[in-house]
N, C-alpha and C positions, 0 to 999 in steps of 0.2 A: 835462328836461336843461337844463344851465346854458350860458349862451355866455360864454366867458372871456376877458378882456382878457390883454394880453401882463403877466404877472405879476413885479413889481416884486422885483430882486435876481437876476432870471433871464435878464439880456439877451443874455448870451454863452451858447452852449450847454458845458454840461460834456465834452464829447468829441465828438468826429466819426465816425459808422460807416462802414467800410469793409466791406460783405459780402463781397468775395472775399477778404479777409484773413482771415477764422474770427471766432470767437465772442469776445464781448465780456462781461466779467464784470462788471454793474452796480451789483455793491456798492460798490465804491469811488466810484462817483459819485452814490451815493444822499445824501440829505437825507433827516432821519427827525424822525418827531412822532408820540409815545406817545400815545396815547387810552385812559386807565385805564378809563373809566365807557363808552365809545363813545357819547360826546356829538354826532359831528360826522356828519351824515346827508347833507352836500351839499359839493361843492369850492369851495365860496365863501371858505371858510376859505383858500384858497391865497393871497387877496390878502395876507395878513399874512404874509410869508415870515419873520418875526422869529420864528414858533412853531419852525421847523426846525431842525436843528443837524446838525452832522458826523456822520456814523453812524461814525468811526473814535473819536470822543468821548464816545458815547452810551453810557449804562448803562440798561439796562430797570430798571422798578421793578416788572413781574408779568411771568408768563410768557403771561397767559391776555389780555394788555391787546391792544388794536388799534392795530396800528402803519402808520401811513400812509409812504410810501416816494414820493419825489418827486426825477426828475432831466431834463436837456432835453439834446438830442443833435440833430446833423444828421445827412441822408447825403451821401455821397459819390457815391451811386448810387443810383438808383431801383432798387426791388428790394420782392421779399416776404419778410419778415422774422417771425421767431418770439422770444416772449418767456417763457421755459421754466423750469422750476424745481422741487424733488422733493419736499417735505415737507409746505406747510403747507395747515392743514385747508379754511382758505377764502381764495381771492385774489380782489381785484376790480380790475380793470384800467381804468382812465380813460387813454384815447389821444388826444392832438387836437394839433392844427397851433397852434404859440406866434404864432399871427395872428390880428388883429381880425375878429370874427365866426365863428372857426372852433368845430365844435362838436363836443365830446367824443364818442368811443366807449365803451360801456361792455360789459365783458365778466366773465364769472365763469367760476372754475375753483375748483379744488382737490381736499383727500383726502377731506374727506366731504361734496363737493357732490353734488347728483342729477344724473345724469345730463340731465335734462330742462330744468336749468337752464345747461347748458353750452351755447353757440354752434355750430352745424354749421362744421364746419373745426377747431375748437378740440378740446384732450380735456383731461383731467383736470390735466395739469400743465403746458397750455401755451398761449397766444394766439398768434394768429395776425394779422399786420397788414401794411397795405401801406404802404411811403413812398416819398417822391419827393425829387428830387436838393435839396439845398442848401437844404431846408426845414427850420425849426427845429420839434422836437416836444417836446410835453410828456410825460413817463410817471409817472404816477401809480398808485400801488398800495395799497389797503388790505388790509392781510396779519393776518389773525385766526388763531391755531394754539388749539387747544383742547385738546391732549392733556398738557398743564403741562411739556413740553419748552420751554427757552429758545429761541426762534424763532431760526431760521437764514434770514436773507435772500440765498438762494444763487440769485438772478435772473440770466439769462443773454440776450445779444439776439443772434440768427443770422441770417444768411441762411435763409430756409425750406427749399429745398432741402436745404442743407448740413444741415440739423438732421436732416429727415425719413430723410435718408441713414443719420446716424450713428444715430437712434432705431431706425430698422428692422435696423440692423447689430448693436446692442445685443438687439433683442427676439430677434435670429436665434442671438445668442449665448446669450442665455435658454434656446432650445430644446434645444441639444445638451443639456445635464443635466437637464432636464425628461424629454426623450426616453431618453435611457441610465437614468432613473430608473425611468422607466417599463418598459422592456424587462428592468430588473432585477428588479423588482416582479412582472411577467408570470412571467420564469424562477425566483423564488422561489417562485411560486403552483405552478407548474407541478412543481414538486421537493415541494410539500408535497404537490399532489396525490397523485404517484407514490410517496411514501414514506410519506405520514400524520406526520411528524415534528413534533410541538410546537412544538419552537423557531422551526421556518421560519415559524408562524405571527407569533411576535414578531418576526421579523426583517420580515416582511412589514409590519407595524406600523410599525416603525423607517423603512424605505425611504420606507414611502406620507407618514408624517406630516411629515419634513424634506423631501421635494419639497414637500408643500402648504405647507410654512412657506416657502421660498423663493418658492414661485409667489404667495402670499400677499401677502407683502414687497415682490415687484414690481409689485402691482397689478392681477395679471390676474385672479386669483380674483374681485375687486371688480367688472371691468369684465364678466368671465362672468357671475357668477351673481348681483351686487347691485349693477349701474347705479343703480338708484332709491334704494337703500339703503345708501349705500357706507358708514355707521358701522357699521352690521350687520357688513359682510365685514371691517373693521379689527378686528374684537373678536379675529378667529379665530387669527391668526398664532401669538402666543403658547400658544394651549391646542394647536396644531399640535405649537409643542414641547414641550409638556409630554407628550403622547400619544408622540410620538418616546422622549423619557426613558423613559415609560412600557415602551415596547417592548424599549428598549433592557435596562433592570434585569430585566426579565422573562425574555428572553433569557438573560442571565446566571446569573440564579437558576436556570432549569431547566436550561440544556445543563451548565452546571456542576455540577450535581446538589449547591449548597450545603447542602441540607436534611442530606444524609448525610454532608457534607465537615465542617461546623460549623454544630449547630442555631442559635447564641447569633446568627451572622451572617447565618444566614437567618430568623430573627425578627427581625432591625432591617432586614434587606431589605425585608420583608413591612411592617413600618410606615413605610419609607420610600415605599414604590408607595401606601399610604393617605394618606402626608404628598401626595404627587402629586397626589392628587385632591382632597384640599383645599386645596392651592396653586391648580390650575385654579379650584375655586370663588370663591376669593378675590380672583383676577386677574379673572374676570370681573365680581364686582360693583365692583371699583375702576375699570374700564374704562367698564362699562356705566351704573353708576348716577352714578361722580362726573367721568368720563372721566379719569384720571388714568393715561396710558400711563407716564410718568415713575415713581409708583410701583409700577407694576405690574413693570414693569421692575426696578426694585431689590430688590422681592420675590423677584423667578423667580432675579436673580443670587446672593441671600443663600440661597436654597432650593439653590443648584448649589453652593455651598461645602461644603452638609451631603453633599450626593452626592460630590462630591470627595475629603472625608475618610474616607466610607463605602467609596469606591471604591479608594481607597490602603490604607485596612487590610484588606478584602476581597482583594485582589492578593498582599499580605503574607502573610494567613494561607493562602491555598489555592495558592499558586504553585508549591510544591512536592509539591503534589498533582495538578496539572495535567498531562494527557497532551500529545502535541508537538501534535495537533490543537488542542487548548482552548487552548492558548498563542496561535493566532491569534486568537480572541476576547481576549486580553488585550491583544496590540498595537493591535486596532482599538478598546479601550475606551482605551487611553492616548494614542492617537491623536484620540480623538474628545476627551479632554478639555484635552488640549493647545490644540486650538479652542475649547473653550467659556473657556478661559482667557482667550485671547487675543481671542475675541470678548466676554465682558464686561468686560474692562479697554477694549477699544475703545468700547464700549456707554457707561463712567462716565467716560472721560476725553473723546471726541467725541459723546456722547450720541445724537441722531438722524442726524448725520450720519455715522454706523458704519453705520447700513441702507443707507447706497450699496452696500457690498461684502459684508455677511453675507450675502444673499439668495443670491448665487451661490455665495460661501463655504461655504455651508452644505449647499448640492446636491452641489456638488464634491466634498467630504470625506467627506459622509454616503454617498458613491458609494464612494470608497475603503474607508471604513471597513466598508460594507454586503460589498465583496468579500473583506475581509481574514475577516469573520466568515462568509461564504459559504466559504471555503477551511477556517474550521475546521469548519462542520457538515459539507460534505462529507467532508472528511478524515476527522470523526470516523465518519459513516456507513462511507466504504471501509474504515476501520480493523475497526469492528461486521463488516462482510461479511466482511473476510478471517479475524477470529477465528470466525465462525461457520463460515466455511470451513474453516479450522483443525480448530476443536471437531469438523467433522462427520467430517473424515477420521479424527481420533482416535476418533469413534465409530467409524465404519465398520472401523476396525482393530481397537478392542475387541468391536465385533459380530463380526469375522472369525474374530479369537483363541476369541472365546468360543462361536461355529459349529463350530470345530475340536474344540474342547473338549468341546463336548455332541457332536459327531459321535463323537469317538473316546469318552465315555461311553457313547454311544448301541451302538456298535459292541461294546465290552466288557461292556455289559449284554445285547446282542444273542445274545454268544457263550456269555456265563451262562443265557442263557434258553433257547438253543439247546442246552446240554449237559443243563439240568436236563429239556428236555422228554424228550429222547432217553432221559434215564434214567427219565423218568415213563412215555414210552413203551416203554420196557424192562419196568418194573415192570409196568404195564397188560397188557403181551403175554404176562408171567408169571403174570399173575392170572388174566387168560382163559385161558391154557394151564391153569393149575391148576383153574380152574370149570370147563373142560371138562371134563380128567383126572377130576376129582372127580363131576362129573354120570356120565361116562361108568361111572365105577367104580360110583356109584349105580345107574346104569342095568344094569350086568351083573349086579351082586349080587341086585338085584330079580327080573331075570330067571333067574338061576341056582334063585331061591328059587321061582319059577312052576313050576319043573319037577316034577310029579305032584299040584299043588294045582290045575290047572282050574278044576274044579265047586265047589272048595269057598270059603267066604267068604274067607279068606285069600286065595286065588287072586285072588279079584275084585277086594279092596285093593289087590295086589301090581301088578294089570294098570292099576288106575287110577292107583296112583304111578308106573309106569313109562310111561304115556302122559304124564303133567305133566311128568316127567323129560325125556322126547323133545321135548317142547314146548319145554323152556327149553333146552335142546342147541340145538334149531333157531333159537331167537332168536337164542343166542349167536355161531352158524356163520353167519348171514346179516348179524347185524351186526358181526362182523369182516371181511367179503367187503364192506361198505360202509361202512368206518369213516369215510371223507371227509367226507361230508356227514350221516351217521348216519341216512340213509333205508332202510329197509327194503321191497324190492319185494315186495309183498302176495301174488300170485297165486303164485308158485311158492313161498313160505313156508305157504300154506295147503294146496298139493298135497302137501308134505312130509309135514304132521300128519296128513293123510288116509290118504295110502300107509302111515303109519306104524299107523296105527290099524287100518286093514285086517290088515295082517298081525298085529297082536295078537286083533282080534276076531273075524276071518271065518272061519269054519266050513263049516256045509253049504251054506247060504244065502249068496250074493253078494250085495252091496247097489249100488245104482246110483246114484253119487255126482255130482251134477251141482253145476258151477263156476263162478258168473256174478260175475265179476270183471273189470275193462277192465286188459290186459295192461300199462299205462302206468301204474297206481294205485301208489302209495307210500305209506310209513304210518311217522309219525315214531317213533324208537329209545322214546320213552316210553309208546308205547301198544302197542310189539311182543309185549312177554310177557305183559301182561293178556289182549290180543285172543288170543294162540297158545293161553294156558289156557283161554280161554270155548272157543274153536271145539273145542279138546282133550276138554273137558267136556262139552261137547254131542255131540261124536262118541261118548264113551265110555255116557254116558245112552242115545242111540238104539241103540247095539248092544245094551247088556244088558238096556232094558225095553220098547224100544218095537215090535219086529219079530217076537214071536210070534206064531203063527197066521198070518202076514202072508207071503203067496205072492211076492210080487215088491214086497219092500224095498225103497225109495227116498229118498233123502236129497237136500237143495238147499239151495246156500250163496250169497246173494249179498250183494255187498259194493258201494255207490255212494257218491261224494261228493257234496256240493252246495256252495255257497260256505261255509259258516257251519257244516256239521255232516257227521257219517258217518251212513249207515243200513246194518244188518247183518241181513238176514233169513235164517233156519235154520229149514229145516221138514224135517220127515219123515212119511211115510204109514204111523206105526205105530198102536198102539191108543189113542193119546193118554193124558191123564194121570187116572189114577182118580179117583175121588172120596175124600175126607177120606185123599188123601195124606199123607204127616208128610214133609217138607221133608228130604233126602238132605242130606249133606255137601256133596256134589257141586251141587246146587242151590244152596244157602248159597253157597258159592265163587264159583259166576256172579253172582250178586247182588253179592258183595262186590268181585268184580275190577269189574263195570257202574260201583259207586259211583267207584270209584277214576279210572276214566278220564270222570267226568264224562256217564256215560249213563244213558238211564233204558231199563227193559225193560219189555215187553209180551208175555205169554203167551197164546196162541190154542190151544184145544184141542179142534178140528172137522178131521174127516179127518186123523187126525193130531196134530203137534204142532207150534207154530210158536213160536219168538222173534223177538222185532221188538226190535233195538238201535237207539236214536237218541242219537248221542253227539252234543253240542255243541262246535265247535274254539273253542279261548281264544283 
């Protein structure tokens, strides 16, 4: 540290600081020295006052030179004060009393200065100092700006409390749009969760990116996440801007369905989205490798001109195809590019000074634009819901009409079927009646022919035929009685056949016939006729051949049903089956009928004749 004597040429203070009367702009009071090669490392050169010149006449030779600023002041009051600024990459303060033997205080600050190099009580953009009343002081500032912007020497001297109060109010004002943006982002996120509508994703990207853009420009992001590497944090603001633009254009392309409204416009939109990716890579290289933030800003503004032209063409092409709700997005786009034009012009004219207002402007306007976009998206969703409701109503009306037509058609068809069924039933009754009459006629004719031929072969044939016809008649009669379910009650049916056989064949010896059939047992109509004929044939055979020389003839008929089969056992105590007997017509008929009903027949000739039929249910 160097002891500085009174500096020649600075015998009188440049100004008198009065803390109670507000902030002093130091720029008009500065003299300046440009150090193009950063050759001064000490303050001994201050002894040569002729090196400095008035700042109002100064024209810098380079934007990245080191600039030394000096002024002298005294204070009307004893106070704690702050020397603050806004944009410089690096600032070194040498503050000292302009008295013999005074020692300078050296402090460091700046946008790119690591937090470890900043004295407690100072911040990245202000120094705190203590001043006594009526003591002359020297302020010497080493200013080095590395962003390639022309340096802005916007240093101010304020009473410490006043400065902190103003700073806190400014930070509080910054929090309002940040909080509003955060709540807006949360609302959009919840809307996306509940609707899964993809444009909400792009709107979230737009809101989040522009909020982060404002936070980064206000150096909060650097202080929160990159205090030791601020140069990394300062790379991010322009990338947040690029991602916000990306979200905006993806939102428009998606929500306006540009792909189907104008395919060429959609293809150009995809090309611009790819261009945004290339832009952010180019800007990163410019900032990180060359620290040329000015060039990166100009590149971004140039690309914004392409986006502006594309947006104007897109609005012109699709305006008449947009719905009322989609027009809100168009209004938001117009507002956005109005802000972009104003911001770009301010950057070109005022350069880095414009970043004093751009952060809050970006956050505030982005909220307004996002609200317009939300109105459009929500309105579109509501319209879709209304359309869907109307479609459902129309569909229900159409369905109801179709149901009425169908019911009417069913009624007409039912009436037709009822009439047809009635006609068919009439025909069936007529057919049954005629069958019954024909069977009765055959029965009567055969009975008449039987008279006088009881012992002849012709008489036997007539009796057989009469029995068969009677079995058919009984089946027909019983089915007519149970036509609803087409099930025949088995025991009365078999008893009817037995009674008829007794009347025809019994003469001198009565035959004892026992029937073992459950009362509730029924038989499907398809099995009734074959089973009736089988029982009739068995009875005929027993009466004709079984009981010669048998004093007490007996016949047993048993029918039982298991889960999957029928079992019929017919037996008599007659003479049995003679050896070498030739099968008669009746026997052949029984075998054929058994096969028809999927049955197996077993014949036993032991103390009479026994037939066992096993019929498998299908």
